[in-house]
Every structure is written in C-alpha cells, then in structure tokens.
N, CA, C and O atoms as a printed pandas DataFrame, in Angstrom:
     atom_number atom_name residue_name chain_id  residue_number  x_coord  y_coord  z_coord
0              1         N          MET        A               1    1.044   -1.221    0.204
1              2        CA          MET        A               1    0.189    0.043    0.132
2              3         C          MET        A               1    0.977    1.206   -0.088
3              4         O          MET        A               1    1.840    1.483    0.745
4              5         N          GLU        A               2    0.811    1.918   -1.070
5              6        CA          GLU        A               2    1.643    3.217   -1.222
6              7         C          GLU        A               2    0.831    4.623   -0.852
7              8         O          GLU        A               2    0.083    5.170   -1.662
8              9         N          VAL        A               3    1.045    5.049    0.280
9             10        CA          VAL        A               3   -0.018    6.219    0.295
10            11         C          VAL        A               3    0.691    7.196    1.355
11            12         O          VAL        A               3    1.317    6.765    2.324
12            13         N          SER        A               4    0.538    8.458    1.087
13            14        CA          SER        A               4    0.906    9.733    1.896
14            15         C          SER        A               4    0.719    9.138    3.459
15            16         O          SER        A               4    0.065    8.173    3.855
16            17         N          LYS        A               5    1.478   10.010    4.117
17            18        CA          LYS        A               5    1.260    9.707    5.509
18            19         C          LYS        A               5    1.293   11.078    6.075
19            20         O          LYS        A               5    2.239   11.799    5.757
20            21         N          PRO        A               6    0.378   11.523    6.873
21            22        CA          PRO        A               6   -0.265   10.330    7.939
22            23         C          PRO        A               6   -1.348   10.052    7.348
23            24         O          PRO        A               6   -1.899   10.882    6.626
24            25         N          TYR        A               7   -1.938    8.582    7.596
25            26        CA          TYR        A               7   -3.189    8.219    7.114
26            27         C          TYR        A               7   -3.703    7.502    8.549
27            28         O          TYR        A               7   -3.103    7.660    9.612
28            29         N          TYR        A               8   -4.776    6.783    8.412
29            30        CA          TYR        A               8   -5.689    6.497    9.500
30            31         C          TYR        A               8   -5.841    4.730    9.391
31            32         O          TYR        A               8   -5.929    4.114    8.329
32            33         N          ALA        A               9   -5.847    4.098   10.819
33            34        CA          ALA        A               9   -5.952    2.739   10.574
34            35         C          ALA        A               9   -7.077    2.574   11.668
35            36         O          ALA        A               9   -7.080    3.164   12.749
36            37         N          VAL        A              10   -8.150    1.573   11.172
37            38        CA          VAL        A              10   -9.358    1.308   12.303
38            39         C          VAL        A              10   -8.914   -0.320   12.223
39            40         O          VAL        A              10   -8.624   -1.105   11.320
40            41         N          ILE        A              11   -9.044   -0.377   13.851
41            42        CA          ILE        A              11   -8.195   -1.730   14.197
42            43         C          ILE        A              11   -9.655   -2.483   14.838
43            44         O          ILE        A              11  -10.201   -1.833   15.729
44            45         N          PHE        A              12  -10.268   -3.713   14.469
45            46        CA          PHE        A              12  -11.432   -4.018   14.791
46            47         C          PHE        A              12  -10.999   -5.478   15.587
47            48         O          PHE        A              12  -10.732   -6.497   14.949
48            49         N          THR        A              13  -10.988   -5.444   16.326
49            50        CA          THR        A              13  -10.448   -6.948   17.289
50            51         C          THR        A              13  -11.804   -7.539   17.943
51            52         O          THR        A              13  -12.631   -6.769   18.431
52            53         N          ASN        A              14  -11.977   -8.785   17.933
53            54        CA          ASN        A              14  -13.421   -9.569   18.103
54            55         C          ASN        A              14  -13.035  -10.879   18.416
55            56         O          ASN        A              14  -11.972  -11.439   18.145
56            57         N          LYS        A              15  -14.151  -11.368   19.099
57            58        CA          LYS        A              15  -14.476  -12.838   19.489
58            59         C          LYS        A              15  -15.610  -13.271   18.730
59            60         O          LYS        A              15  -16.456  -12.379   18.660
60            61         N          ARG        A              16  -15.848  -14.070   18.281
61            62        CA          ARG        A              16  -17.272  -14.544   17.505
62            63         C          ARG        A              16  -18.191  -15.517   18.298
63            64         O          ARG        A              16  -17.752  -16.317   19.123
64            65         N          THR        A              17  -19.297  -15.400   18.027
65            66        CA          THR        A              17  -19.980  -16.454   18.607
66            67         C          THR        A              17  -20.220  -17.870   17.656
67            68         O          THR        A              17  -20.185  -17.637   16.447
68            69         N          ALA        A              18  -20.411  -19.014   17.959
69            70        CA          ALA        A              18  -20.648  -20.212   17.557
70            71         C          ALA        A              18  -21.234  -20.210   16.324
71            72         O          ALA        A              18  -22.132  -19.369   16.339
72            73         N          GLY        A              19  -21.140  -20.844   15.080
73            74        CA          GLY        A              19  -21.559  -20.787   13.798
74            75         C          GLY        A              19  -21.516  -19.885   13.023
75            76         O          GLY        A              19  -21.039  -18.877   13.544
76            77         N          ASP        A              20  -21.854  -19.741   11.786
77            78        CA          ASP        A              20  -21.637  -18.553   10.669
78            79         C          ASP        A              20  -22.853  -17.674   11.160
79            80         O          ASP        A              20  -22.734  -16.496   11.497
80            81         N          ASN        A              21  -23.891  -18.295   11.163
81            82        CA          ASN        A              21  -25.031  -17.257   10.957
82            83         C          ASN        A              21  -25.315  -16.047    9.993
83            84         O          ASN        A              21  -25.896  -14.994   10.259
84            85         N          GLY        A              22  -24.732  -16.481    8.749
85            86        CA          GLY        A              22  -24.653  -15.250    7.905
86            87         C          GLY        A              22  -23.566  -14.226    7.754
87            88         O          GLY        A              22  -23.505  -13.281    6.968
88            89         N          TYR        A              23  -22.634  -14.658    8.772
89            90        CA          TYR        A              23  -21.360  -13.915    9.166
90            91         C          TYR        A              23  -20.457  -13.593    7.697
91            92         O          TYR        A              23  -19.947  -12.522    7.368
92            93         N          ALA        A              24  -20.453  -14.778    7.023
93            94        CA          ALA        A              24  -19.178  -14.847    6.308
94            95         C          ALA        A              24  -19.765  -14.005    4.884
95            96         O          ALA        A              24  -19.072  -13.092    4.436
96            97         N          GLN        A              25  -20.683  -14.260    4.413
97            98        CA          GLN        A              25  -21.677  -13.636    3.515
98            99         C          GLN        A              25  -21.332  -11.928    3.637
99           100         O          GLN        A              25  -20.776  -11.260    2.765
100          101         N          MET        A              26  -21.843  -11.417    5.017
101          102        CA          MET        A              26  -21.846  -10.221    5.461
102          103         C          MET        A              26  -20.626   -9.320    5.355
103          104         O          MET        A              26  -20.637   -8.158    4.949
104          105         N          ALA        A              27  -19.363  -10.148    5.859
105          106        CA          ALA        A              27  -18.058  -10.045    6.038
106          107         C          ALA        A              27  -17.700   -9.356    4.721
107          108         O          ALA        A              27  -17.302   -8.194    4.641
108          109         N          MET        A              28  -17.939  -10.450    3.385
109          110        CA          MET        A              28  -17.651  -10.002    2.287
110          111         C          MET        A              28  -18.152   -9.139    1.772
111          112         O          MET        A              28  -17.448   -8.475    1.011
112          113         N          LYS        A              29  -19.424   -8.799    1.931
113          114        CA          LYS        A              29  -20.356   -7.825    1.440
114          115         C          LYS        A              29  -19.933   -6.447    1.809
115          116         O          LYS        A              29  -20.124   -5.490    1.059
116          117         N          MET        A              30  -19.150   -6.323    3.388
117          118        CA          MET        A              30  -19.074   -5.286    3.952
118          119         C          MET        A              30  -17.272   -4.496    3.702
119          120         O          MET        A              30  -16.916   -3.326    3.840
120          121         N          GLU        A              31  -16.532   -5.647    3.328
121          122        CA          GLU        A              31  -15.358   -5.360    2.458
122          123         C          GLU        A              31  -15.439   -4.579    1.255
123          124         O          GLU        A              31  -14.807   -3.554    0.998
124          125         N          GLN        A              32  -16.444   -5.289    0.413
125          126        CA          GLN        A              32  -16.284   -4.846   -0.867
126          127         C          GLN        A              32  -17.095   -3.295   -0.937
127          128         O          GLN        A              32  -16.820   -2.397   -1.734
128          129         N          LEU        A              33  -18.025   -3.263   -0.011
129          130        CA          LEU        A              33  -18.488   -1.588    0.179
130          131         C          LEU        A              33  -17.731   -0.882    0.637
131          132         O          LEU        A              33  -17.629    0.201    0.060
132          133         N          ALA        A              34  -16.996   -1.075    1.652
133          134        CA          ALA        A              34  -15.809   -0.233    2.032
134          135         C          ALA        A              34  -14.767    0.132    1.096
135          136         O          ALA        A              34  -14.316    1.277    1.046
136          137         N          ARG        A              35  -14.330   -0.923    0.267
137          138        CA          ARG        A              35  -13.402   -0.371   -0.887
138          139         C          ARG        A              35  -14.062    0.496   -1.846
139          140         O          ARG        A              35  -13.360    0.990   -2.728
140          141         N          GLU        A              36  -15.384    0.772   -1.808
141          142        CA          GLU        A              36  -15.861    1.507   -2.623
142          143         C          GLU        A              36  -16.012    2.948   -1.921
143          144         O          GLU        A              36  -16.198    3.841   -2.747
144          145         N          GLN        A              37  -15.978    3.314   -0.771
145          146        CA          GLN        A              37  -15.837    4.338    0.129
146          147         C          GLN        A              37  -14.830    5.421   -0.527
147          148         O          GLN        A              37  -13.788    5.122   -1.109
148          149         N          ASN        A              38  -15.366    6.845   -0.313
149          150        CA          ASN        A              38  -14.223    7.533   -0.489
150          151         C          ASN        A              38  -13.362    7.774    0.624
151          152         O          ASN        A              38  -13.821    7.884    1.760
152          153         N          GLY        A              39  -12.045    7.871    0.352
153          154        CA          GLY        A              39  -11.002    7.569    1.475
154          155         C          GLY        A              39  -10.531    6.126    1.915
155          156         O          GLY        A              39   -9.544    5.899    2.615
156          157         N          PHE        A              40  -11.279    5.317    1.464
157          158        CA          PHE        A              40  -10.771    3.760    1.711
158          159         C          PHE        A              40   -9.354    3.775    1.206
159          160         O          PHE        A              40   -9.148    4.507    0.238
160          161         N          LEU        A              41   -8.416    3.141    1.661
161          162        CA          LEU        A              41   -7.030    2.735    1.254
162          163         C          LEU        A              41   -6.669    1.429    1.254
163          164         O          LEU        A              41   -5.910    1.123    0.335
164          165         N          ASP        A              42   -7.015    0.467    2.090
165          166        CA          ASP        A              42   -6.746   -0.981    2.041
166          167         C          ASP        A              42   -7.358   -1.280    3.202
167          168         O          ASP        A              42   -7.957   -0.579    4.018
168          169         N          PHE        A              43   -6.998   -2.985    3.121
169          170        CA          PHE        A              43   -7.981   -3.818    4.271
170          171         C          PHE        A              43   -7.200   -5.199    4.686
171          172         O          PHE        A              43   -6.903   -5.882    3.706
172          173         N          GLU        A              44   -6.897   -5.618    5.676
173          174        CA          GLU        A              44   -6.302   -6.495    6.220
174          175         C          GLU        A              44   -7.075   -7.486    7.031
175          176         O          GLU        A              44   -7.833   -6.849    7.763
176          177         N          SER        A              45   -7.209   -8.800    7.214
177          178        CA          SER        A              45   -8.079   -9.429    8.199
178          179         C          SER        A              45   -7.260  -10.670    8.652
179          180         O          SER        A              45   -6.408  -11.111    7.881
180          181         N          ALA        A              46   -7.451  -11.204    9.748
181          182        CA          ALA        A              46   -6.960  -12.443   10.067
182          183         C          ALA        A              46   -7.680  -13.158   11.313
183          184         O          ALA        A              46   -8.021  -12.418   12.236
184          185         N          ARG        A              47   -7.924  -14.456   11.414
185          186        CA          ARG        A              47   -8.703  -14.812   12.216
186          187         C          ARG        A              47   -8.331  -16.201   12.529
187          188         O          ARG        A              47   -8.108  -17.028   11.645
188          189         N          ASP        A              48   -8.257  -16.488   13.941
189          190        CA          ASP        A              48   -8.157  -17.776   14.867
190          191         C          ASP        A              48   -9.134  -17.857   15.820
191          192         O          ASP        A              48  -10.313  -18.085   15.548
192          193         N          THR        A              49   -8.685  -17.674   16.982
193          194        CA          THR        A              49   -9.584  -17.413   17.932
194          195         C          THR        A              49   -9.776  -16.145   18.254
195          196         O          THR        A              49  -10.873  -15.877   18.746
196          197         N          LEU        A              50   -9.181  -15.481   18.144
197          198        CA          LEU        A              50   -9.191  -13.688   17.909
198          199         C          LEU        A              50   -9.619  -13.481   16.353
199          200         O          LEU        A              50   -9.408  -14.316   15.474
200          201         N          GLY        A              51  -10.232  -12.273   16.172
201          202        CA          GLY        A              51  -10.201  -11.832   14.708
202          203         C          GLY        A              51   -9.881  -10.358   14.831
203          204         O          GLY        A              51  -10.389   -9.673   15.718
204          205         N          ILE        A              52   -8.993   -9.851   13.892
205          206        CA          ILE        A              52   -8.348   -8.827   13.851
206          207         C          ILE        A              52   -8.728   -8.361   12.601
207          208         O          ILE        A              52   -8.377   -9.144   11.719
208          209         N          SER        A              53   -9.317   -7.378   12.191
209          210        CA          SER        A              53   -9.454   -6.785   11.024
210          211         C          SER        A              53   -8.952   -4.997   10.917
211          212         O          SER        A              53   -9.331   -4.130   11.704
212          213         N          VAL        A              54   -8.100   -4.800    9.831
213          214        CA          VAL        A              54   -7.539   -3.361    9.977
214          215         C          VAL        A              54   -7.931   -2.834    8.561
215          216         O          VAL        A              54   -7.647   -3.275    7.447
216          217         N          SER        A              55   -8.739   -1.654    8.985
217          218        CA          SER        A              55   -8.959   -1.080    7.651
218          219         C          SER        A              55   -8.083    0.193    7.832
219          220         O          SER        A              55   -7.720    0.679    8.903
220          221         N          TYR        A              56   -7.797    0.668    6.491
221          222        CA          TYR        A              56   -6.781    1.792    6.292
222          223         C          TYR        A              56   -7.768    3.015    5.699
223          224         O          TYR        A              56   -8.723    2.755    4.968
224          225         N          TRP        A              57   -7.429    4.329    6.090
225          226        CA          TRP        A              57   -8.414    5.308    5.536
226          227         C          TRP        A              57   -7.501    6.860    5.530
227          228         O          TRP        A              57   -6.643    7.141    6.367
228          229         N          ALA        A              58   -7.777    7.438    4.783
229          230        CA          ALA        A              58   -7.137    8.580    4.277
230          231         C          ALA        A              58   -7.342    9.980    5.033
231          232         O          ALA        A              58   -6.652   10.990    4.892
232          233         N          SER        A              59   -8.554    9.787    5.943
233          234        CA          SER        A              59   -8.913   10.904    6.926
234          235         C          SER        A              59   -9.810   10.222    7.700
235          236         O          SER        A              59  -10.297    9.108    7.501
236          237         N          LEU        A              60  -10.031   11.188    8.833
237          238        CA          LEU        A              60  -10.944   10.901   10.160
238          239         C          LEU        A              60  -12.435   10.926    9.846
239          240         O          LEU        A              60  -13.407   10.388   10.377
240          241         N          GLU        A              61  -12.227   12.037    8.410
241          242        CA          GLU        A              61  -13.892   12.041    7.949
242          243         C          GLU        A              61  -14.594   11.169    7.125
243          244         O          GLU        A              61  -15.808   11.081    6.947
244          245         N          ALA        A              62  -13.257   10.247    6.430
245          246        CA          ALA        A              62  -13.608    8.969    5.654
246          247         C          ALA        A              62  -13.834    8.084    6.826
247          248         O          ALA        A              62  -14.769    7.377    6.451
248          249         N          ILE        A              63  -13.531    7.738    7.964
249          250        CA          ILE        A              63  -13.840    6.980    8.861
250          251         C          ILE        A              63  -15.271    6.984    9.296
251          252         O          ILE        A              63  -16.046    6.028    9.281
252          253         N          ALA        A              64  -15.521    8.337    9.724
253          254        CA          ALA        A              64  -16.881    8.609   10.252
254          255         C          ALA        A              64  -18.095    8.628    9.287
255          256         O          ALA        A              64  -19.268    8.549    9.652
256          257         N          ASN        A              65  -17.608    8.758    7.849
257          258        CA          ASN        A              65  -18.481    8.530    6.988
258          259         C          ASN        A              65  -18.685    7.177    6.880
259          260         O          ASN        A              65  -19.875    6.858    6.879
260          261         N          TRP        A              66  -17.766    6.145    6.774
261          262        CA          TRP        A              66  -17.973    4.480    6.874
262          263         C          TRP        A              66  -18.937    4.223    8.023
263          264         O          TRP        A              66  -19.925    3.547    7.737
264          265         N          LYS        A              67  -18.803    4.687    9.383
265          266        CA          LYS        A              67  -19.254    4.233   10.071
266          267         C          LYS        A              67  -20.885    4.584   10.233
267          268         O          LYS        A              67  -21.799    3.963   10.776
268          269         N          ALA        A              68  -20.833    5.887    9.502
269          270        CA          ALA        A              68  -22.495    6.046    9.365
270          271         C          ALA        A              68  -22.942    5.641    8.039
271          272         O          ALA        A              68  -23.955    6.226    7.657
272          273         N          GLN        A              69  -22.574    5.019    7.460
273          274        CA          GLN        A              69  -23.065    4.266    6.127
274          275         C          GLN        A              69  -23.977    3.309    6.574
275          276         O          GLN        A              69  -23.810    2.684    7.621
276          277         N          ILE        A              70  -25.234    3.117    5.596
277          278        CA          ILE        A              70  -26.551    2.485    6.428
278          279         C          ILE        A              70  -26.120    1.052    6.388
279          280         O          ILE        A              70  -25.993    0.407    7.429
280          281         N          ASP        A              71  -25.872    0.496    5.088
281          282        CA          ASP        A              71  -25.833   -0.846    5.389
282          283         C          ASP        A              71  -24.634   -1.657    6.272
283          284         O          ASP        A              71  -24.662   -2.848    6.583
284          285         N          HIS        A              72  -23.463   -0.570    6.618
285          286        CA          HIS        A              72  -22.449   -0.876    7.602
286          287         C          HIS        A              72  -23.117   -1.041    9.091
287          288         O          HIS        A              72  -22.747   -1.809    9.979
288          289         N          GLN        A              73  -24.338    0.011    9.120
289          290        CA          GLN        A              73  -24.971    0.333   10.301
290          291         C          GLN        A              73  -25.677   -0.922   10.911
291          292         O          GLN        A              73  -25.619   -1.424   12.033
292          293         N          VAL        A              74  -26.528   -1.331    9.506
293          294        CA          VAL        A              74  -27.198   -2.945    9.768
294          295         C          VAL        A              74  -26.288   -3.991   10.222
295          296         O          VAL        A              74  -26.548   -4.886   11.027
296          297         N          ALA        A              75  -25.149   -3.763    9.587
297          298        CA          ALA        A              75  -23.992   -5.041    9.882
298          299         C          ALA        A              75  -23.359   -4.906   11.441
299          300         O          ALA        A              75  -22.985   -5.858   12.126
300          301         N          GLN        A              76  -23.339   -3.774   11.749
301          302        CA          GLN        A              76  -22.860   -3.431   13.152
302          303         C          GLN        A              76  -23.708   -3.755   14.190
303          304         O          GLN        A              76  -23.337   -4.038   15.329
304          305         N          LYS        A              77  -25.199   -3.703   13.678
305          306        CA          LYS        A              77  -26.334   -4.266   14.672
306          307         C          LYS        A              77  -26.114   -5.351   14.809
307          308         O          LYS        A              77  -25.798   -5.779   15.919
308          309         N          LYS        A              78  -26.229   -6.327   13.485
309          310        CA          LYS        A              78  -26.208   -7.610   13.411
310          311         C          LYS        A              78  -24.873   -8.221   14.383
311          312         O          LYS        A              78  -25.028   -9.259   15.025
312          313         N          GLY        A              79  -23.782   -7.589   14.405
313          314        CA          GLY        A              79  -22.399   -7.995   15.255
314          315         C          GLY        A              79  -22.651   -8.052   16.452
315          316         O          GLY        A              79  -22.160   -8.869   17.230
316          317         N          ILE        A              80  -23.646   -6.967   16.794
317          318        CA          ILE        A              80  -23.998   -7.029   18.257
318          319         C          ILE        A              80  -24.947   -8.174   18.825
319          320         O          ILE        A              80  -24.790   -8.785   19.882
320          321         N          THR        A              81  -25.912   -8.320   17.940
321          322        CA          THR        A              81  -27.267   -9.291   18.384
322          323         C          THR        A              81  -26.571  -10.726   17.765
323          324         O          THR        A              81  -27.008  -11.705   18.370
324          325         N          ASP        A              82  -25.694  -11.030   16.812
325          326        CA          ASP        A              82  -25.642  -12.265   16.321
326          327         C          ASP        A              82  -24.233  -12.938   16.266
327          328         O          ASP        A              82  -24.029  -14.131   16.490
328          329         N          TRP        A              83  -23.262  -11.982   15.926
329          330        CA          TRP        A              83  -21.846  -12.503   15.732
330          331         C          TRP        A              83  -20.871  -12.569   16.403
331          332         O          TRP        A              83  -19.955  -13.376   16.247
332          333         N          TYR        A              84  -20.969  -11.535   17.422
333          334        CA          TYR        A              84  -19.959  -11.268   18.211
334          335         C          TYR        A              84  -20.066  -11.367   19.911
335          336         O          TYR        A              84  -20.934  -10.762   20.539
336          337         N          THR        A              85  -19.125  -12.159   20.491
337          338        CA          THR        A              85  -19.270  -12.084   21.963
338          339         C          THR        A              85  -18.450  -10.989   22.505
339          340         O          THR        A              85  -18.701  -10.698   23.674
340          341         N          TRP        A              86  -17.436  -10.252   21.859
341          342        CA          TRP        A              86  -16.903   -9.225   22.383
342          343         C          TRP        A              86  -16.182   -8.553   21.380
343          344         O          TRP        A              86  -15.583   -9.194   20.517
344          345         N          TYR        A              87  -16.182   -7.176   21.412
345          346        CA          TYR        A              87  -15.264   -6.675   20.381
346          347         C          TYR        A              87  -14.790   -5.288   20.992
347          348         O          TYR        A              87  -15.249   -4.759   22.005
348          349         N          LYS        A              88  -13.748   -4.789   20.147
349          350        CA          LYS        A              88  -13.125   -3.528   20.446
350          351         C          LYS        A              88  -12.387   -2.966   19.295
351          352         O          LYS        A              88  -11.636   -3.640   18.590
352          353         N          VAL        A              89  -12.694   -1.351   19.082
353          354        CA          VAL        A              89  -12.396   -0.567   17.902
354          355         C          VAL        A              89  -11.389    0.292   18.424
355          356         O          VAL        A              89  -11.520    0.926   19.470
356          357         N          ARG        A              90  -10.325    0.312   17.649
357          358        CA          ARG        A              90   -9.307    1.482   17.794
358          359         C          ARG        A              90   -8.963    2.265   16.576
359          360         O          ARG        A              90   -8.888    1.743   15.463
360          361         N          VAL        A              91   -8.796    3.282   16.763
361          362        CA          VAL        A              91   -8.700    4.292   15.565
362          363         C          VAL        A              91   -7.135    5.051   15.803
363          364         O          VAL        A              91   -6.824    5.863   16.674
364          365         N          CYS        A              92   -6.516    4.627   14.995
365          366        CA          CYS        A              92   -4.930    5.128   15.234
366          367         C          CYS        A              92   -4.573    5.717   13.906
367          368         O          CYS        A              92   -4.996    5.350   12.809
368          369         N          ARG        A              93   -3.530    6.916   14.227
369          370        CA          ARG        A              93   -3.023    7.664   13.083
370          371         C          ARG        A              93   -1.487    6.999   12.891
371          372         O          ARG        A              93   -0.644    6.876   13.780
372          373         N          VAL        A              94   -1.378    6.653   11.657
373          374        CA          VAL        A              94   -0.305    6.089   11.017
374          375         C          VAL        A              94    0.833    7.016   10.635
375          376         O          VAL        A              94    0.540    7.705    9.658
376          377         N          GLU        A              95    1.975    7.220   11.093
377          378        CA          GLU        A              95    2.749    8.219   10.955
378          379         C          GLU        A              95    4.035    7.719   10.251
379          380         O          GLU        A              95    4.840    8.576    9.884
380          381         N          ARG        A              96    4.318    6.326   10.015
381          382        CA          ARG        A              96    5.184    5.823    9.412
382          383         C          ARG        A              96    4.812    4.539    9.516
383          384         O          ARG        A              96    3.923    4.075   10.230
384          385         N          GLU        A              97    5.869    3.724    8.425
385          386        CA          GLU        A              97    5.492    2.399    8.285
386          387         C          GLU        A              97    6.574    1.868    7.656
387          388         O          GLU        A              97    7.180    2.708    6.991
388          389         N          TYR        A              98    7.116    0.567    7.625
389          390        CA          TYR        A              98    8.183   -0.195    6.783
390          391         C          TYR        A              98    7.843   -1.664    6.824
391          392         O          TYR        A              98    7.194   -2.221    7.709
392          393         N          GLU        A              99    8.312   -2.156    5.863
393          394        CA          GLU        A              99    7.909   -3.914    5.601
394          395         C          GLU        A              99    9.140   -4.563    5.041
395          396         O          GLU        A              99   10.061   -3.876    4.600
396          397         N          PHE        A             100    9.168   -5.680    5.049
397          398        CA          PHE        A             100   10.087   -6.697    4.575
398          399         C          PHE        A             100    9.252   -7.575    3.544
399          400         O          PHE        A             100    8.033   -7.735    3.600
400          401         N          THR        A             101   10.117   -8.121    2.588
401          402        CA          THR        A             101    9.853   -8.876    1.740
402          403         C          THR        A             101   10.969   -9.961    1.199
403          404         O          THR        A             101   12.057   -9.635    0.725
404          405         N          LYS        A             102   10.597  -11.024    1.325
405          406        CA          LYS        A             102   11.681  -12.104    1.074
406          407         C          LYS        A             102   11.363  -12.313   -0.664
407          408         O          LYS        A             102   10.300  -12.619   -1.204
408          409         N          ALA        A             103   12.641  -12.037   -1.253
409          410        CA          ALA        A             103   12.618  -12.347   -2.877
410          411         C          ALA        A             103   12.579  -13.710   -3.150
411          412         O          ALA        A             103   12.558  -14.106   -4.315
C-alpha cells in the first residue's frame, strides 16, 4: 500500500459467537462496500480464536462516513446481536511504516 502519511487505521478486534449465522457473506459484502467508499485505502484481516481486521483510511472524516453508512450500520447491529461475544475498535494515526519482503 503506497499512500501519503499520515493516514488512519481502524483496528477491529473481536471474538465470534458459534456458527456462521450469515457472517461470512456479510463480511465479504462489507469489505467490498468499504472499498467503494471515498477515502478507503486498504484492508487486512486474520482470524483464529481472535479476529483482527484493519481498515486503512485517508482521513478521520472518511472513517466517520464509513461508520455512518447505512448498510454498515445494519452489519454493526447484527454483529452485536448475532456474531460477536466481544469486540474493541481502535482508531490510530499512522505516522510511518516499513515492511520486509523475501525475494
């Protein structure tokens, strides 16, 4: 991801309920919808017993707009009622980054 800094990361850490209950389909839909939003930069996710999803945004305004997006609000409510036993959201400003790639 090549973007100018600073930018923002929304870190969504969670523990799931048992069963899918439509989660996988909604997760795919939300990722696609997020990618269509103004200010969206990238998305990364990993799940074992703890799920961690990180979305990257150009501004705090873009994050606020995503949180207010109507389909995303529906998914957030379903998360509370059907999909998560616990979650935490962190919004962070990314000042610098570096990476390694083995050739």
